[in-house]
C-alpha positions as CSV (number, residue, x, y, z in Angstrom):
1,X,24.9,219.9,220.6
2,X,24.6,219.6,216.9
3,X,27.8,219.9,215.1
4,X,29.1,220.1,211.4
5,X,31.9,217.7,212.0
6,X,33.2,216.8,208.4
7,X,36.1,214.5,209.3
8,X,38.2,212.9,212.0
9,X,40.7,215.9,212.3
10,X,37.5,218.1,213.2
11,X,36.4,215.7,215.7
12,X,39.6,215.4,217.5
13,X,39.8,219.2,217.2
14,X,36.6,219.2,219.4
15,X,38.2,216.8,221.9
16,X,41.4,219.0,222.4
17,X,39.1,221.9,222.8
18,X,37.1,220.0,225.5
19,X,40.5,219.0,227.4
20,X,41.8,222.5,227.1
21,X,38.8,223.8,229.5
22,X,40.0,221.6,232.3
23,X,43.8,222.1,231.9
24,X,44.3,223.8,235.2
25,X,41.9,221.3,237.3
26,X,43.1,217.8,236.9
27,X,46.4,217.4,238.4
28,X,48.1,215.3,239.0
29,X,46.0,213.5,236.4
30,X,46.1,214.4,232.7
31,X,43.8,216.9,231.1
32,X,41.8,215.0,228.8
33,X,38.7,215.7,226.3
34,X,36.6,213.2,224.5
35,X,33.8,213.6,222.2
36,X,30.8,211.3,221.2
37,X,29.5,211.9,217.6
38,X,26.2,210.0,217.1
39,X,24.7,209.0,213.8
40,X,22.4,212.2,213.8
41,X,25.4,214.4,213.7
42,X,24.9,215.3,217.6
43,X,28.1,215.9,219.6
44,X,28.6,215.0,223.2
45,X,31.5,216.4,225.0
46,X,33.3,215.4,228.1
47,X,36.2,216.4,230.0
48,X,38.3,214.8,233.0
49,X,36.9,215.7,236.1
50,X,39.3,216.7,239.3
51,X,41.0,213.9,240.9
52,X,38.6,211.0,241.9
53,X,36.1,212.0,239.3
54,X,35.3,210.6,236.2
55,X,37.4,210.4,233.1
56,X,36.7,212.3,229.9
57,X,35.6,209.3,228.2
58,X,33.0,208.2,230.8
59,X,31.9,211.9,231.1
60,X,31.0,212.0,227.3
61,X,29.6,208.5,227.3
62,X,27.2,209.4,230.1
63,X,26.1,212.8,228.5
64,X,25.3,210.7,225.2
65,X,23.4,208.1,227.2
66,X,21.7,205.6,224.6
67,X,23.0,207.7,221.8
68,X,26.4,206.2,222.4
69,X,25.5,203.2,221.0
70,X,27.1,202.8,217.6
71,X,28.5,206.2,217.6
72,X,32.3,207.4,217.2
73,X,34.3,208.2,220.0
74,X,37.4,210.3,220.0
75,X,39.5,211.1,222.7
76,X,43.1,212.8,223.4
77,X,44.5,209.9,225.5
78,X,44.2,206.2,225.3
79,X,41.3,205.1,227.6
80,X,42.7,203.4,230.5
81,X,42.4,199.7,231.1
82,X,43.4,199.2,234.9
83,X,41.3,199.6,238.2
84,X,42.5,202.7,240.1
85,X,40.2,205.3,241.9
86,X,37.8,204.9,239.1
87,X,36.9,201.7,236.6
88,X,38.5,200.9,233.2
89,X,37.5,203.5,230.7
90,X,38.1,200.8,227.9
91,X,35.7,198.5,229.5
92,X,32.9,201.5,229.7
93,X,33.5,202.0,225.8
94,X,33.3,198.5,225.1
95,X,30.0,198.3,227.1
């Protein structure tokens, strides 16, 4: 979606809003939102999927596809760096 994000606070508000949409469906995992803002001003949104599904960062990165390269990512929780049911989000962000 095209977006008029003017600062980091607005970007984070979008991530928080994304998290709120899954508040009741992620337990026991935290409800997290993530957004990718590309250089063209397009915003790609992700939220944590139910247990066993992708984390918010992965959903946002997949939605952005190639547009994620060089883009800005905001997330409401630090990206995980461990192997569990899913791979580390930190590695996916770096990639």
